[in-house]
Rosetta silent file (secondary structure, phi, psi, omega in degrees, C-alpha in Angstrom):
SEQUENCE: XXXXXXXXXXXXXXXXXXXXXXXXXXXXXXXXXXXXXXXXXXXXXXXXXXXXXXXXXXXXXXXXXXXXXXXXXXXXXXXXXXXXXXXXXXXXXXXXXXXXXXXXXXXXXXXXXXXXXXXXXXXXXXXXXXXX
SCORE:     score description
SCORE:     0.000 S_00000001
   1 L     0.000  -55.987  179.419  -38.581   -2.370 -138.285 S_00000001
   2 L  -102.388   -4.856 -179.607  -34.966   -1.205 -138.306 S_00000001
   3 L    56.658   53.492  178.297  -35.746    2.291 -139.632 S_00000001
   4 L  -102.560  127.443  179.962  -33.247    2.020 -142.484 S_00000001
   5 L   -87.594 -177.462 -177.445  -33.572    4.592 -145.242 S_00000001
   6 H   -63.631  -46.491 -175.976  -32.748    4.398 -148.927 S_00000001
   7 H   -68.139  -31.503  175.611  -29.187    5.729 -148.638 S_00000001
   8 H   -66.485  -39.634  177.247  -28.374    3.318 -145.814 S_00000001
   9 H   -64.455  -39.801  177.791  -29.521    0.428 -148.019 S_00000001
  10 H   -62.798  -44.457  179.496  -27.375    1.695 -150.899 S_00000001
  11 H   -62.623  -44.173  178.556  -24.349    1.922 -148.605 S_00000001
  12 H   -63.212  -40.037  179.059  -24.935   -1.600 -147.246 S_00000001
  13 H   -63.562  -43.434 -179.961  -25.322   -2.925 -150.815 S_00000001
  14 H   -65.378  -43.997  179.230  -22.061   -1.326 -151.974 S_00000001
  15 H   -63.404  -42.598  178.996  -20.151   -2.629 -148.941 S_00000001
  16 H   -63.804  -39.200  178.836  -21.614   -6.123 -149.450 S_00000001
  17 H   -64.499  -40.420 -179.931  -20.669   -6.036 -153.135 S_00000001
  18 H   -70.097  -43.418 -175.595  -17.097   -5.029 -152.292 S_00000001
  19 H   -73.106  -49.234 -174.590  -16.708   -7.544 -149.449 S_00000001
  20 H   -87.114  -31.268 -177.146  -18.449  -10.571 -150.976 S_00000001
  21 H    87.916  163.617 -175.855  -17.944   -9.909 -154.657 S_00000001
  22 H   -70.430  -17.748 -177.727  -20.436  -10.393 -157.456 S_00000001
  23 H   -81.609  -39.122 -177.228  -20.159  -14.196 -157.379 S_00000001
  24 H   -94.882  -11.234 -176.579  -21.104  -14.803 -153.734 S_00000001
  25 H   -63.553  -45.771  179.262  -23.497  -11.859 -153.284 S_00000001
  26 H   -60.833  -39.149  177.967  -26.638  -13.544 -154.762 S_00000001
  27 H   -65.089  -41.203  179.427  -26.135  -16.599 -152.550 S_00000001
  28 H   -65.621  -39.710  178.964  -25.665  -14.393 -149.486 S_00000001
  29 H   -64.579  -42.078  178.041  -28.803  -12.387 -150.313 S_00000001
  30 H   -63.115  -41.189  179.591  -30.838  -15.608 -150.664 S_00000001
  31 H   -64.073  -43.857  179.552  -29.502  -16.893 -147.349 S_00000001
  32 H   -65.838  -41.682  179.413  -30.338  -13.652 -145.550 S_00000001
  33 H   -63.854  -39.743  178.108  -33.813  -13.533 -147.129 S_00000001
  34 H   -64.254  -42.586  178.686  -34.464  -17.132 -146.084 S_00000001
  35 H   -63.814  -43.376 -179.416  -33.363  -16.363 -142.521 S_00000001
  36 H   -64.886  -42.000  179.861  -35.539  -13.235 -142.359 S_00000001
  37 H   -66.600  -37.550  176.440  -38.605  -15.080 -143.677 S_00000001
  38 H   -64.168  -42.829  178.824  -38.074  -17.892 -141.157 S_00000001
  39 H   -64.295  -40.022  177.762  -37.768  -15.365 -138.344 S_00000001
  40 H   -63.777  -43.885  179.423  -40.960  -13.593 -139.496 S_00000001
  41 H   -61.812  -42.033  178.340  -42.862  -16.878 -139.647 S_00000001
  42 H   -64.561  -43.024  179.581  -41.723  -17.809 -136.151 S_00000001
  43 H   -64.159  -40.930  178.461  -42.669  -14.384 -134.796 S_00000001
  44 H   -65.923  -39.403  179.421  -46.099  -14.564 -136.442 S_00000001
  45 H   -67.042  -39.386  176.807  -46.765  -18.036 -135.070 S_00000001
  46 H   -64.825  -41.869  179.326  -45.797  -16.933 -131.554 S_00000001
  47 H   -62.835  -43.195  179.064  -48.008  -13.854 -131.902 S_00000001
  48 H   -64.750  -41.014  178.401  -50.949  -15.971 -133.087 S_00000001
  49 H   -63.112  -43.538  178.586  -50.455  -18.449 -130.257 S_00000001
  50 H   -63.984  -40.963  178.157  -50.373  -15.668 -127.674 S_00000001
  51 H   -63.151  -40.217  178.558  -53.517  -14.096 -129.119 S_00000001
  52 H   -64.059  -45.525 -179.840  -55.248  -17.466 -128.984 S_00000001
  53 H   -63.745  -38.581  177.577  -54.195  -18.030 -125.378 S_00000001
  54 H   -65.228  -38.432  178.376  -55.353  -14.545 -124.396 S_00000001
  55 H   -65.315  -42.162  178.514  -58.716  -15.191 -126.016 S_00000001
  56 H   -63.699  -42.346  179.189  -59.052  -18.490 -124.154 S_00000001
  57 H   -62.755  -41.335  179.020  -58.087  -16.792 -120.896 S_00000001
  58 H   -64.107  -40.963  177.260  -60.670  -14.056 -121.501 S_00000001
  59 H   -63.860  -39.798  178.159  -63.364  -16.667 -122.169 S_00000001
  60 H   -65.194  -41.147  177.848  -62.438  -18.492 -118.978 S_00000001
  61 H   -62.779  -43.646  178.301  -62.619  -15.251 -116.988 S_00000001
  62 H   -63.679  -37.055  178.068  -66.031  -14.449 -118.449 S_00000001
  63 H   -65.949  -42.371  177.294  -67.223  -17.950 -117.624 S_00000001
  64 H   -62.823  -41.946  178.003  -66.050  -17.600 -114.022 S_00000001
  65 H   -62.060  -41.269  179.310  -67.801  -14.238 -113.731 S_00000001
  66 H   -64.352  -39.586  178.296  -70.985  -15.750 -115.096 S_00000001
  67 H   -67.582  -36.767  178.708  -70.780  -18.604 -112.601 S_00000001
  68 H   -69.021  -38.342  179.598  -70.182  -16.149 -109.752 S_00000001
  69 H   -69.367  -24.638 -177.422  -73.130  -13.967 -110.786 S_00000001
  70 L   102.973  134.345 -176.412  -75.331  -16.998 -110.887 S_00000001
  71 H   -73.035  -15.944 -178.393  -76.618  -18.781 -113.911 S_00000001
  72 H   -72.319  -28.633 -175.930  -80.209  -17.713 -113.205 S_00000001
  73 H   -80.089   -8.549 -175.618  -79.512  -14.066 -114.015 S_00000001
  74 L   -82.974  152.045  175.543  -78.231  -14.814 -117.524 S_00000001
  75 L   -74.150  160.771 -179.987  -80.269  -14.467 -120.683 S_00000001
  76 H   -59.756  -34.276  178.666  -81.107  -17.650 -122.627 S_00000001
  77 H   -64.791  -42.820  178.988  -78.609  -16.722 -125.347 S_00000001
  78 H   -67.376  -36.926  178.253  -75.809  -16.396 -122.801 S_00000001
  79 H   -62.512  -42.060  179.724  -76.819  -19.661 -121.161 S_00000001
  80 H   -66.635  -37.707  178.538  -76.600  -21.462 -124.499 S_00000001
  81 H   -68.527  -35.299  176.964  -73.191  -19.930 -125.231 S_00000001
  82 H   -65.225  -41.060  177.957  -71.954  -20.967 -121.764 S_00000001
  83 H   -64.426  -39.052  177.418  -73.147  -24.506 -122.442 S_00000001
  84 H   -64.299  -40.404  178.138  -71.371  -24.492 -125.795 S_00000001
  85 H   -64.348  -41.580  178.913  -68.169  -23.324 -124.123 S_00000001
  86 H   -63.712  -41.951  178.927  -68.430  -26.063 -121.513 S_00000001
  87 H   -64.243  -41.399  178.505  -69.004  -28.667 -124.225 S_00000001
  88 H   -64.283  -38.647  178.651  -66.033  -27.366 -126.231 S_00000001
  89 H   -65.227  -39.698  178.011  -63.844  -27.510 -123.125 S_00000001
  90 H   -67.247  -38.619  178.473  -64.862  -31.119 -122.506 S_00000001
  91 H   -65.341  -36.234  179.278  -64.175  -32.023 -126.131 S_00000001
  92 H   -69.881  -36.977 -179.292  -60.717  -30.463 -125.934 S_00000001
  93 H   -70.411  -34.988 -179.617  -59.901  -32.356 -122.750 S_00000001
  94 L  -130.852   77.040 -174.041  -61.022  -35.690 -124.231 S_00000001
  95 L   -69.716  -25.366 -175.877  -60.856  -35.409 -128.035 S_00000001
  96 L  -106.425   11.324 -177.943  -61.035  -39.165 -128.731 S_00000001
  97 L   -72.810  -26.090 -176.451  -63.631  -40.091 -126.118 S_00000001
  98 L   -75.155  -25.811 -178.679  -66.532  -39.866 -128.583 S_00000001
  99 L  -104.694  125.218  177.148  -65.198  -42.538 -130.939 S_00000001
 100 L   -97.310  158.200 -178.986  -64.870  -46.070 -129.668 S_00000001
 101 H   -60.809  -33.319 -179.845  -62.620  -48.662 -131.332 S_00000001
 102 H   -67.043  -34.776  176.915  -65.643  -50.772 -132.341 S_00000001
 103 H   -63.893  -42.718 -177.821  -67.129  -47.792 -134.219 S_00000001
 104 H   -65.898  -43.715 -179.156  -63.904  -47.280 -136.124 S_00000001
 105 H   -69.230  -35.582  178.468  -63.557  -50.959 -137.061 S_00000001
 106 H   -68.039  -36.794  176.752  -67.204  -51.220 -138.136 S_00000001
 107 H   -64.854  -40.898  179.896  -66.780  -48.142 -140.347 S_00000001
 108 H   -65.901  -41.808 -179.155  -63.641  -49.633 -141.883 S_00000001
 109 H   -66.988  -35.343  176.623  -65.325  -52.982 -142.512 S_00000001
 110 H   -65.042  -40.029  178.300  -68.282  -51.231 -144.161 S_00000001
 111 H   -63.752  -39.266 -179.556  -65.877  -49.330 -146.414 S_00000001
 112 H   -67.648  -42.285 -179.976  -64.110  -52.561 -147.360 S_00000001
 113 H   -63.298  -39.617  178.954  -67.393  -54.333 -148.111 S_00000001
 114 H   -67.110  -30.066 -177.405  -68.500  -51.460 -150.325 S_00000001
 115 H   -77.074  -24.746 -178.655  -65.193  -51.562 -152.207 S_00000001
 116 L   -81.791  126.448  178.343  -65.476  -55.284 -153.054 S_00000001
 117 L   -68.949  145.447 -178.901  -67.582  -55.891 -156.181 S_00000001
 118 L   -73.077  156.971 -176.208  -70.487  -58.252 -155.662 S_00000001
 119 L   -72.783  -20.635  178.637  -70.333  -61.748 -157.163 S_00000001
 120 L   -74.002  -24.669  179.808  -73.480  -61.162 -159.246 S_00000001
 121 L   -71.791  -40.179 -178.773  -71.751  -58.391 -161.161 S_00000001
 122 L  -115.440  110.593 -177.921  -68.895  -60.555 -162.352 S_00000001
 123 L   -88.114  138.593 -179.898  -69.927  -64.068 -163.366 S_00000001
 124 L   -69.862  154.535 -179.951  -67.265  -66.779 -163.331 S_00000001
 125 L   -72.186  135.773 -179.963  -66.217  -68.350 -166.594 S_00000001
 126 L   -91.521  169.199 -178.420  -67.947  -71.648 -167.280 S_00000001
 127 H   -67.694  -30.393  179.793  -66.391  -74.787 -168.693 S_00000001
 128 H   -65.377  -39.320 -178.963  -68.224  -74.314 -172.005 S_00000001
 129 H   -70.943  -31.851 -179.896  -66.585  -70.963 -172.593 S_00000001
 130 H   -71.058  -32.360 -177.928  -63.163  -72.349 -171.740 S_00000001
 131 H   -71.233  -29.070 -178.842  -63.502  -75.154 -174.280 S_00000001
 132 L   -71.612    0.000    0.000  -64.192  -72.744 -177.139 S_00000001
């Protein structure tokens, strides 16, 4: 990355030891390492995001080309993949359209009902048992 050789690292280490001293040097090394790892993580995330966006752009270009060529000329496999891409694009545009609030509440109520033990499993104490 910086094209630093072994002797340059030794020189930097000696200068850091002289300037910072043996007491503050470990803390400084940890701080620099933390900063470098944060910078690497940020660079990797940006790189991954750009690769994802380029892939999406390439898929969109291929879809436009397919539409321009005409959908009749495509093989059945390509037609199915185009349909899958269109469906995925619609799902991304409206991610919560498939679930309605009534579905969510009915699922929650079913979960609650299943969690409550039935009354036949636990019989209430009778007066005879309390008297004993």
